[in-house]
C-alpha positions in Angstrom: 24.1 91.3 77.8 21.5 88.7 77.3 20.6 87.0 80.6 21.7 83.4 80.9 18.8 81.0 80.5 18.2 78.4 83.1 18.3 74.9 81.5 15.1 72.9 81.7 15.1 70.0 84.1 12.8 67.0 84.4 11.0 68.0 87.5 7.9 65.9 88.5 5.6 68.5 87.0 7.5 69.0 83.7 7.4 65.4 82.6 5.4 64.1 79.6 2.2 62.1 80.1 4.0 58.8 79.4 6.9 59.7 81.7 4.6 60.8 84.5 2.6 57.5 84.3 5.9 55.6 84.6 6.9 57.8 87.5 3.6 57.0 89.3 3.9 53.3 88.6 7.5 53.2 89.9 6.3 55.0 93.0 3.5 52.4 93.3 6.0 49.6 93.1 8.0 51.1 96.0 4.8 51.6 98.1 3.6 48.0 97.5 7.0 46.6 98.4 6.9 48.6 101.6 3.2 48.2 102.6 1.6 45.5 100.5 -1.3 45.8 98.1 -4.0 46.4 100.7 -1.8 48.8 102.7 -0.9 51.0 99.8 -3.1 54.1 99.3 -3.3 56.7 96.6 -1.9 59.2 99.2 1.1 57.0 99.7 1.8 56.9 95.9 1.4 60.7 95.6 3.8 61.3 98.5 6.3 58.8 97.1 6.1 60.4 93.6 6.1 63.9 94.8 2.8 64.7 93.0 -0.7 65.8 93.9 -3.6 63.4 94.4 -5.3 65.1 91.5 -2.5 64.1 89.1 -2.7 60.4 90.1 -6.5 60.5 89.6 -6.1 62.2 86.3 -3.9 59.3 85.0 -5.4 56.3 86.7 -8.9 57.3 88.1 -8.7 54.8 90.9 -6.4 52.7 93.0 -7.5 49.5 91.3 -6.6 50.8 87.8 -3.2 52.0 89.1 -2.5 48.5 90.6 -3.5 46.8 87.3 -1.3 49.1 85.3 1.5 48.5 87.7 1.2 44.7 87.3 1.1 45.1 83.5 4.2 47.2 83.6 6.2 44.6 85.5 4.8 41.7 83.3 5.5 43.6 80.1 9.0 44.5 81.2 9.8 40.8 81.7 8.0 39.4 78.6 9.4 42.1 76.3 13.0 41.3 77.5 12.6 37.6 76.8 10.8 38.1 73.5 13.8 40.1 72.4 16.0 37.2 73.2 13.8 34.6 71.5 13.6 36.7 68.3 17.4 37.4 68.2 18.5 35.6 65.0 22.2 36.1 65.9 21.8 33.6 68.8 21.6 29.8 68.5 19.3 27.7 70.6 21.8 27.1 73.4 22.7 30.8 73.5 19.1 31.8 73.7 18.5 29.5 76.7 21.6 30.9 78.4 20.5 34.4 77.7 17.1 33.5 79.2 18.8 32.3 82.4 21.0 35.4 82.6 18.0 37.6 82.1 16.0 35.8 84.8 18.7 36.6 87.4 19.8 40.0 86.1 19.8 43.0 88.4 16.7 44.6 86.8 14.6 41.4 87.2 15.6 40.4 90.7 15.1 43.9 92.1 13.6 43.3 95.5 10.9 45.8 95.1 9.7 44.3 91.9 9.9 40.8 93.3 7.8 41.9 96.3 5.2 43.4 94.0 5.1 40.3 91.8 4.5 37.9 94.7 2.0 40.3 96.2 -0.1 40.2 93.0 0.3 36.4 92.7 -1.2 36.1 96.2 -4.3 37.9 95.0 -4.9 36.0 91.7 -7.4 33.6 93.3 -9.8 36.4 94.2 -9.0 38.9 91.4 -9.8 37.5 87.9 -8.0 40.4 86.3 -4.8 39.7 88.1 -5.1 36.0 87.2 -5.6 36.9 83.5 -2.5 39.0 83.4 -0.4 36.4 85.2 -1.7 33.5 83.0 -1.0 35.4 79.8 2.5 36.1 80.9 3.1 32.5 82.0 1.7 31.0 78.8 3.7 33.2 76.5 7.0 32.6 78.3 6.4 28.8 78.7 5.6 28.3 75.0 8.7 30.1 73.9 11.0 28.3 76.4 9.5 24.9 75.7 10.1 25.5 72.0 13.8 26.1 72.7 14.0 23.0 74.8 12.4 21.0 71.9 15.0 22.3 69.5 17.9 21.5 71.9 16.5 18.0 72.4 16.6 17.4 68.7 19.9 19.0 68.1 21.6 17.1 71.0 19.8 13.8 70.6 18.4 13.9 74.1 15.8 11.1 73.6 14.7 10.9 77.2 14.2 14.6 77.7 10.6 15.9 78.1 10.7 19.5 77.0 7.4 20.4 78.6 8.4 18.9 81.9 11.8 20.6 81.8 10.1 23.9 81.3 7.7 23.3 84.2 10.5 22.3 86.5 12.7 25.3 85.5 9.9 27.7 85.9 9.0 26.3 89.4 12.7 26.4 90.3 13.2 30.0 89.2 10.1 31.1 91.0 11.4 29.5 94.2 14.8 31.1 93.8 13.2 34.5 93.3 11.2 34.0 96.5 14.4 33.0 98.3 16.2 36.1 97.0 13.3 38.2 98.3 12.9 36.8 101.8 16.5 35.9 102.5 18.6 38.7 100.9 21.5 38.0 103.2 21.4 34.3 102.4 21.1 33.2 98.8 23.0 35.5 96.4 22.0 36.1 92.8 25.0 34.3 91.4 24.3 31.3 93.6 20.7 31.3 92.5 21.7 31.3 88.8 24.2 28.5 89.5 21.3 26.4 90.9 19.3 27.0 87.7 22.3 26.1 85.6 22.9 22.9 87.6 19.3 21.8 86.8 19.7 22.4 83.1 23.0 20.5 83.1 21.2 17.4 84.4 18.9 17.6 81.3 21.3 18.7 78.6 24.7 17.7 79.9 26.4 18.1 76.5 25.4 21.7 76.3 25.5 23.0 79.9 27.7 22.6 82.8 26.9 23.2 86.5 
């Protein structure tokens, strides 16, 4: 009889190049969340990923390149999710804004490891031009899209006193603060409560469309 063949499994060494890079980035996220940017070493990442140091060097060459790609990964994950919402023709303006809020406080976005990494990078933007550039690009793209939605809702609802740019600035600052709260006080503020705070603010600006 023909011997039974052992099915292939996705062990760390059998992954594709793209999958392995993702594996290393996810390991980096965990390490940064635990040890911070300066405390994370390539050895930490290899141990977390279950790979050799040579594999990490092959894909990223240096710790700095690995950190930059990790930041891009988190930024792209966020912007791609919101871009998909903004381009969804099946949603009206109000629904797109609601989808934006839901996405901001979804499980994938408020993952504590990712939040820790995001704030760690933000803390280094003053001295690291590359980090600042990535953060600035992300902020500008999201702010422009969200402001556009607020402009449309202002026109549709006849909210003459609303300043869409200011609403966007206030909401962004509020969501950043809520993310920080979720990170540092996980047993205090809950995700549903954080989302309710955000909705309460929007209800003060667009009372005919949103309720606290």
